[in-house]
Every structure is written in C-alpha cells, then in structure tokens.
C-alpha positions as a printed Julia matrix, in Angstrom:
315×3 Matrix{Float64}:
 123.87  140.74  189.56
 124.17  137.32  191.21
 123.92  133.61  190.56
 121.5   130.98  191.81
 122.49  127.36  192.5
 119.16  125.95  191.37
 119.27  127.82  188.06
 122.75  126.44  187.4
 121.65  122.91  188.32
 118.79  123.09  185.83
 121.16  124.46  183.18
 123.65  121.67  183.83
 120.9   119.05  183.63
 120.27  119.99  180.0
 123.68  118.63  179.0
 123.97  115.08  177.72
 124.64  112.46  180.38
 128.26  111.22  180.52
 128.87  108.0   178.6
 130.4   106.31  181.64
 127.36  107.06  183.8
 125.14  104.12  184.73
 123.34  105.83  187.62
 121.04  108.84  187.52
 122.23  111.97  185.73
 122.07  114.77  188.28
 122.32  112.56  191.37
 124.63  113.85  194.12
 127.03  110.97  193.49
 127.96  109.63  190.06
 127.71  105.87  189.51
 129.95  104.95  186.59
 131.19  101.89  184.8
 134.12  100.12  186.4
 137.58  100.96  185.01
 139.35   98.2   183.12
 142.74   99.04  184.64
 144.13  100.48  187.86
 142.31  103.56  189.09
 144.35  106.78  189.17
 143.06  109.85  191.0
 144.34  113.32  191.83
 143.01  116.65  193.01
 144.07  120.15  192.06
 142.59  123.62  192.21
 142.67  126.95  190.45
 142.35  130.03  192.66
 141.6   133.43  191.2
 144.5   135.78  191.88
 146.91  132.88  192.42
 146.73  130.58  189.4
 144.99  133.09  187.11
 144.67  136.86  187.19
 141.47  138.39  188.48
 139.42  139.26  185.42
 140.63  136.4   183.23
 137.88  135.02  181.0
 135.79  132.47  182.92
 136.18  129.84  180.19
 139.97  130.13  180.48
 139.75  129.9   184.27
 137.67  126.72  184.17
 139.77  125.19  181.42
 143.03  125.78  183.23
 141.74  124.16  186.42
 140.83  120.96  184.59
 144.04  120.87  182.55
 146.15  121.27  185.69
 144.59  118.16  187.19
 144.8   116.19  183.96
 148.49  117.07  183.66
 149.04  115.23  186.94
 147.29  112.22  185.42
 149.57  112.51  182.39
 152.6   112.13  184.67
 151.29  108.69  185.7
 150.84  107.58  182.06
 147.09  107.41  182.7
 144.16  107.63  180.34
 141.78  110.32  181.61
 138.18  109.24  182.23
 136.28  111.76  184.32
 136.49  114.87  186.49
 134.53  116.14  189.48
 134.31  119.92  189.95
 133.98  122.0   193.12
 133.26  125.63  192.22
 132.91  128.37  194.83
 132.45  132.06  194.06
 131.05  135.17  195.69
 127.3   135.51  195.33
 127.86  138.79  193.43
 129.26  136.92  190.45
 126.92  136.68  187.49
 125.33  133.44  186.36
 126.95  134.06  182.97
 130.38  134.01  184.63
 129.56  130.78  186.47
 128.33  129.15  183.29
 131.5   130.27  181.52
 133.71  128.58  184.11
 131.77  125.32  183.88
 131.68  125.47  180.08
 135.45  125.96  179.94
 135.97  123.09  182.37
 133.75  120.74  180.39
 135.38  121.71  177.1
 138.89  121.06  178.47
 137.83  117.67  179.83
 136.32  116.59  176.51
 139.38  117.75  174.56
 141.46  115.41  176.74
 139.11  112.43  176.37
 137.41  112.83  179.75
 133.93  113.78  180.94
 132.51  115.91  183.73
 130.82  113.43  186.07
 129.54  115.84  188.7
 130.58  118.23  191.44
 129.41  120.91  193.84
 128.61  124.64  193.9
 129.0   127.04  196.82
 128.54  130.76  197.36
 131.44  131.99  199.47
 133.3   135.26  200.02
 136.82  135.72  198.77
 138.38  134.77  195.46
 136.66  132.31  193.17
 138.18  128.85  193.1
 137.6   125.67  191.16
 138.77  122.39  192.66
 139.08  119.45  190.28
 139.29  115.76  191.1
 140.52  113.91  188.01
 140.04  110.17  187.58
 141.8   107.93  185.1
 143.26  104.48  184.68
 146.51  102.74  183.84
 146.91   99.14  182.6
 146.81   96.31  185.11
 150.07   94.88  183.8
 153.49   96.24  184.67
 154.78   98.53  187.38
 153.37  102.08  187.23
 155.77  104.99  186.85
 156.41  107.02  189.98
 158.34  110.0   191.22
 160.62  107.79  193.32
 161.8   105.45  190.56
 164.67  107.27  188.89
 167.73  105.01  188.72
 171.45  105.77  188.45
 172.6   105.56  184.84
 169.31  106.67  183.32
 168.82  109.73  181.11
 166.23  112.44  181.7
 163.84  113.27  178.87
 161.69  116.43  178.61
 158.77  116.61  176.19
 159.14  120.26  175.19
 160.66  123.7   175.78
 160.01  125.57  179.02
 159.89  129.07  180.48
 157.84  132.22  179.99
 154.46  130.53  180.34
 153.03  133.63  182.06
 152.81  135.25  178.63
 149.74  133.1   178.0
 150.66  129.43  177.79
 149.79  128.92  181.47
 146.13  129.3   180.46
 146.05  127.23  177.27
 148.53  124.37  177.6
 147.68  120.82  176.57
 148.18  118.08  179.19
 150.68  115.59  177.78
 148.47  112.54  178.24
 149.54  110.88  174.98
 153.2   111.61  175.74
 152.87  110.1   179.2
 151.57  106.83  177.81
 154.25  106.79  175.1
 157.01  107.4   177.65
 155.78  104.63  179.9
 155.5   102.22  176.98
 159.05  103.14  175.94
 160.48  102.25  179.36
 160.13  105.33  181.61
 160.37  104.5   185.31
 160.0   107.94  186.95
 157.89  110.79  185.64
 156.4   114.14  186.68
 155.11  117.28  185.01
 156.84  120.66  185.05
 154.38  122.69  187.08
 156.53  124.57  189.61
 159.69  125.15  187.56
 162.04  122.8   185.73
 164.83  123.02  188.32
 162.58  122.73  191.38
 160.66  119.8   189.9
 163.87  117.97  188.95
 165.21  118.62  192.44
 162.05  117.08  193.95
 162.25  114.1   191.59
 165.87  113.53  192.61
 164.98  113.84  196.3
 162.11  111.36  196.01
 164.37  108.85  194.2
 167.41  109.47  196.46
 169.68  110.24  193.54
 171.37  113.27  191.99
 170.17  114.63  188.67
 172.69  116.4   186.46
 170.88  118.87  184.21
 172.99  119.4   181.1
 170.63  121.01  178.6
 167.63  123.32  179.08
 165.15  123.5   176.18
 164.39  127.24  176.39
 160.99  128.3   175.06
 160.76  131.4   172.86
 158.41  132.85  175.49
 161.26  132.77  178.01
 163.39  134.83  175.64
 160.54  137.27  175.0
 159.92  137.65  178.72
 163.6   138.31  179.42
 163.71  140.96  176.69
 160.54  142.6   178.02
 161.9   142.72  181.57
 165.14  144.19  180.22
 163.26  146.99  178.46
 161.42  147.73  181.7
 164.76  147.67  183.58
 163.6   144.66  185.58
 166.27  142.24  184.41
 167.86  141.59  187.89
 169.71  138.61  186.42
 166.56  136.92  185.17
 167.63  136.03  181.66
 165.92  133.5   179.38
 167.77  130.6   181.01
 166.6   131.71  184.47
 162.99  131.81  183.29
 163.3   128.38  181.69
 164.67  126.95  184.92
 162.25  128.59  187.32
 159.0   129.92  185.83
 156.92  126.73  185.83
 153.41  126.08  184.56
 154.82  124.61  181.35
 153.23  121.23  182.08
 155.69  119.36  179.91
 156.67  115.93  181.2
 159.99  114.81  182.65
 160.87  111.11  182.49
 163.88  108.98  183.41
 164.77  106.12  181.1
 167.67  103.83  180.27
 169.89  105.5   177.64
 168.93  103.31  174.67
 165.23  103.65  175.5
 165.53  107.42  175.87
 167.34  107.86  172.59
 164.8   105.73  170.7
 161.9   107.59  172.31
 163.35  111.0   171.41
 164.01  109.96  167.8
 160.46  108.65  167.44
 159.0   111.83  168.96
 160.98  114.06  166.63
 159.79  112.01  163.67
 156.25  112.86  164.83
 157.19  116.54  164.99
 157.38  116.67  168.8
 160.19  118.57  170.55
 161.36  115.9   173.02
 164.97  116.09  174.14
 167.44  114.5   176.54
 168.16  117.13  179.19
 170.31  115.32  181.73
 171.25  112.15  183.51
 170.78  110.39  186.84
 173.88  109.92  189.02
 174.78  108.83  192.52
 174.4   111.51  195.15
 171.65  113.96  196.02
 169.99  117.08  194.68
 170.24  118.83  191.33
 173.5   119.85  189.66
 173.65  122.23  186.71
 176.36  121.45  184.18
 177.23  122.59  180.67
 174.69  124.88  179.02
 172.28  124.48  181.93
 174.76  126.13  184.31
 175.42  129.14  182.1
 178.98  128.98  183.46
 180.91  126.63  185.76
 179.09  123.5   186.92
 177.39  123.97  190.27
 174.81  122.58  192.65
 171.37  124.16  192.33
 169.65  125.46  195.47
 165.86  125.69  196.02
 166.47  129.28  197.13
 167.19  130.2   193.5
 163.59  130.0   192.29
 160.56  127.89  191.51
 157.0   128.13  192.85
 156.13  127.05  196.38
 152.81  127.92  198.0
 153.16  129.61  201.35
 156.6   130.98  200.61
C-alpha cells in the first residue's frame, strides 16, 4: 500500500480551476488576479502526533491545517482568497489517505471563501505534515490591526467561550473571518486568535503592545467543564479545573480584540443580537504582563506567569 505523486497530480488536475487563476491550471506556480487591497499572508502547519492524533481521519487532518492558517488571517481582519499546500507523508501511506487530506483541505478552504491554488507533495519518513500558506487581503484604507496596537484605556473583547477544545473542537472549529472584519470595522486596534491558550495569548498581546492586560472575566466553554469533570473521575484533577482549562488549553481559535470602551460595548451588543457569544473579558492598563482579577483569578487578584500553562513548541 503506497501512494504515487503522478497519480495524485492527475487526480488533482480533474478538479475545476480556481476562479482567481489566470495562468495554467497545474503549473508549478499559480498566476492569479491581483488583489484589490493589501496582501496578507501567513504560513502554518499541522503535524501528525502534534496538532492531531495519529489515526485521525485524513479529511479532518487536512481541514484543520487549512483552518489554522485561515484563523491567523482572521486576526488581521482579512478576507481569505487562496491557500498553497505542502503535504509530506511516508510512502507507505495509501493514496486514499492522501486524497482524503487534500479533499479535507480543499473543503475547508471553500467553506471559508478561499480556494486551493497549488502546492507540493513529498514522500518523507516520519509523521505526516501539511504546511499551509494562506493568502488574503485587507482594504487599502485605514491602518491594519496588529498585535502591538493595544492602548491603555481600551477594553478586551473575546468572540466566544474557550477551553476543552481537545474534546473535538480543535478539529472542527470555524475561523472567525467574519468576526475579524466586523471587529476591525467597529474600531479594533489590536487583535489575535486564541491558539495557544487564552492567558498565554493575552500575555503575548500585552508584551507586544507594552501594556498590562487585566483579565476580569473568562468565558468558560462547556467543554472545559466536561474535561475537568472527566479528569476528576480519572483522579487526574491536579488543580486543573474548568477555569484552568479555559485559561490554558488553547486551540479555541476565537478572536481577541482591544477597542475603546464605547466601541467595544456597541460591538458586543450587536454580536449578541446576531446570536454570537462575544463578551468583554478585560481591560488594558499601564504596566506589563497579564493580571488576573475578579472571576478570572478564582481568588485574590494576581499576576499571571507563563509557567502556569499554555502551549509552546519546544518546551
């Protein structure tokens, strides 16, 4: 049981050519129409055994890789246009598995308004991995949002509850592309997605902006509560309650944004009227780092340390 690059190329060639393509379909480099706004690009990857368990369905593996990259585009308020894929897998993998990964990747791109423009295949030992370069655009007018643009006096908005994503949401989340554009239009200055844990990502946002963020409220997902109960039944609680999971689990891919108070309150009201679970979770203050206060602290107010949790490769 193995796969063949040429067979996959011929299978891929049977798909319809991307709408943005003006060059040859199947050429080694895609020639596309010029974006109307500023070009936004990012690269991410999904590694078997790291970002997804070995044995996960190939369609889920491919879909997650694309969604991870598109979530980074969402945090720039971009409109997604296209993705480039780099898939490597051991030669022992079946062609059916390879097709499943590429099918899942294409499906995720289309669901988010993007297209697969091209990529590369390689037979290589070790875990399978899918690298994704995502391309999008933001309007020419105005100053783009950035991680270093949180300002003292602003409020912090989160687009949904967090924690417990390992129970399945880490494979089937929806990149918040629409939310990113809405937040930017409503006045957001700094933005990022919750990929490595709410606390760790807020700490990094504060560090990039040279401010302190005071986290006052944590929107705890029901999955975080379920995970805490499950760990308790297995006698694995070790202090990891639902609040801990919400602060540290990551892979929620909700968006965090800093906005002036009036803008934040209007944006949250409008989102709730649409049935979306946006909430104000904290505020930006003078100082440095992340401070947990009120419900977010689960006790007395205190400074949060990166040693407490969150995902960091290589650690």
